[in-house]
KOLZA-639327 format. One line per 10 residues: their letters; for each residue x, z, y of C-alpha. Coordinates in nm, 3 decimals. Each point is the difference from the previous one (the first is absolute). Example, Ala and Ser with C-alpha at 12.3 -4.5 7.8 and 13.67 -1.06 7.14 Angstrom:
BEGIN
as	1.230/0.780/-0.450  0.137/-0.066/0.344 $
REM end
This chain:
BEGIN
myayyictye	1.997/-0.375/-0.217  -0.048/-0.006/0.375  -0.301/0.001/0.233  -0.084/-0.080/0.361  -0.297/0.002/0.241  -0.136/-0.213/0.282  -0.294/0.112/0.218  -0.163/-0.186/0.292  -0.302/0.025/0.226  -0.078/-0.315/0.196 $
nqnnkimwtk	-0.259/-0.194/0.192  0.051/-0.372/-0.043  -0.252/-0.254/0.127  -0.250/0.282/0.058  0.033/0.100/-0.366  0.077/0.367/-0.051  0.214/0.055/-0.307  0.208/0.276/-0.162  0.244/-0.050/-0.287  0.233/0.216/-0.202 $
thsivtktvt	0.229/-0.130/-0.273  0.194/0.182/-0.269  0.238/-0.171/-0.245  0.202/0.114/-0.298  0.263/-0.200/-0.187  0.034/0.102/-0.364  0.145/-0.117/-0.330  -0.222/0.239/-0.197  -0.307/-0.220/-0.032  -0.099/-0.367/-0.022 $
keqlwrlfad	-0.263/-0.181/0.204  -0.198/-0.054/-0.322  -0.008/0.375/-0.068  -0.118/0.071/0.354  -0.268/-0.267/-0.024  -0.133/0.156/-0.322  -0.007/0.339/0.174  -0.201/-0.127/0.296  -0.231/-0.221/-0.207  -0.108/0.313/-0.191 $
vnnwhtwdeg	-0.204/0.132/0.294  -0.195/0.248/-0.214  0.322/0.195/-0.065  0.135/0.016/0.356  -0.088/0.369/0.012  0.273/0.066/-0.261  0.280/-0.082/0.247  -0.166/0.039/0.342  -0.058/0.368/0.078  -0.233/-0.090/0.290 $
ieyarmqgvf	-0.257/-0.175/-0.217  -0.281/0.173/-0.185  -0.092/-0.329/-0.169  0.003/-0.378/0.038  -0.245/-0.217/-0.194  -0.001/-0.372/-0.045  -0.203/-0.226/-0.225  0.140/-0.339/-0.082  0.346/-0.137/0.062  0.258/0.073/0.269 $
tagnhfilkp	-0.048/-0.320/0.199  -0.084/-0.105/0.355  -0.366/0.038/0.083  -0.055/0.292/-0.235  -0.035/0.355/0.130  0.034/0.359/-0.114  -0.126/0.340/0.105  0.261/0.258/0.097  -0.071/0.371/0.052  0.280/0.175/0.187 $
kggpkvkiel	0.033/0.375/-0.054  -0.196/0.172/0.274  -0.151/-0.323/0.131  -0.294/-0.232/-0.052  0.017/-0.285/-0.248  0.080/-0.340/0.147  -0.042/-0.358/-0.116  0.327/-0.193/0.004  0.019/-0.376/-0.040  0.291/-0.191/-0.148 $
aetipnkkfv	0.059/-0.253/0.279  0.295/-0.175/-0.164  0.174/0.019/-0.337  0.309/-0.188/-0.115  0.092/0.139/-0.343  0.338/0.177/-0.015  0.064/-0.074/0.369  -0.262/0.134/0.239  -0.344/0.141/0.053  -0.192/0.091/0.312 $
dltrfpmakm	-0.287/0.246/0.003  -0.256/0.023/0.280  -0.209/0.297/0.109  -0.267/-0.060/0.262  -0.075/0.276/0.248  -0.239/-0.009/0.295  0.173/-0.221/0.259  0.331/-0.018/-0.190  0.156/-0.129/-0.320  0.286/0.156/-0.195 $
ygehtfeetp	0.226/-0.215/-0.215  0.249/0.119/-0.259  0.253/-0.272/-0.083  0.213/0.064/-0.308  0.289/-0.236/-0.077  0.260/-0.020/-0.276  0.312/-0.203/0.080  0.306/-0.049/-0.217  0.326/0.049/0.193  0.368/0.016/-0.104 $
dglkvtttmr	-0.023/0.382/0.041  -0.311/0.036/-0.215  -0.375/-0.026/0.040  -0.114/0.052/0.357  -0.341/0.167/-0.001  -0.175/-0.001/0.338  -0.330/0.142/0.115  -0.128/-0.082/0.347  -0.307/0.175/0.135  -0.174/-0.182/0.283 $
veglltflwv	-0.307/0.095/0.201  -0.158/-0.238/0.246  -0.314/0.006/0.209  -0.151/0.171/0.300  0.011/0.348/-0.158  0.351/-0.034/-0.144  0.115/0.322/0.170  -0.279/0.200/-0.165  0.049/-0.135/-0.354  0.377/0.042/0.026 $
klvasgiada	-0.051/0.365/0.089  -0.270/0.063/-0.262  0.135/-0.202/-0.294  0.295/-0.237/0.035  0.267/0.237/0.132  -0.053/0.235/-0.295  0.026/-0.288/-0.246  0.314/-0.130/0.171  0.161/0.345/0.010  -0.056/0.036/-0.376 $
lpkemaaqik	0.158/-0.338/-0.084  0.353/0.124/-0.085  -0.125/0.254/-0.254  -0.272/-0.232/-0.132  0.236/-0.296/-0.045  0.251/0.219/-0.185  -0.282/0.106/-0.234  -0.103/-0.363/-0.047  0.353/-0.097/-0.102  0.036/0.296/-0.233 $
tasrl	-0.335/-0.067/-0.169  0.049/-0.379/-0.020  0.342/0.041/-0.160  -0.176/0.142/-0.308  -0.233/-0.301/-0.038 $
REM end
């Protein structure tokens, strides 16, 4: 298993944006196992130490939403902006004057399954929401993704 990071802060076409990416390549888990793990939103707290709870009614599909309560923070409504079963999902959190996207992809490679999470914040107050929320999420990605793989391997 190996991992790597990419982080950028840019202003393109008057659009302020921050991104940070973390990837792991593993042979421990399949994309189907990871999809089942993520689709079970109500049990995210069992593998993510930063979550008090996450609650979703209905199915894990684009257009649906869930409520997530981080430990020590207020609950937030998160929308599923895109879902492609066993390949990718994108979640969207709306903040005042900014949006935060979490893109999660699963790609088969000759070395194993490449699992990638990219956090992106865009909008006028990007700098504020990166400092308050996104940087902490991005910094926790290595530990969180390892826990995801470990938990999904038992599904």
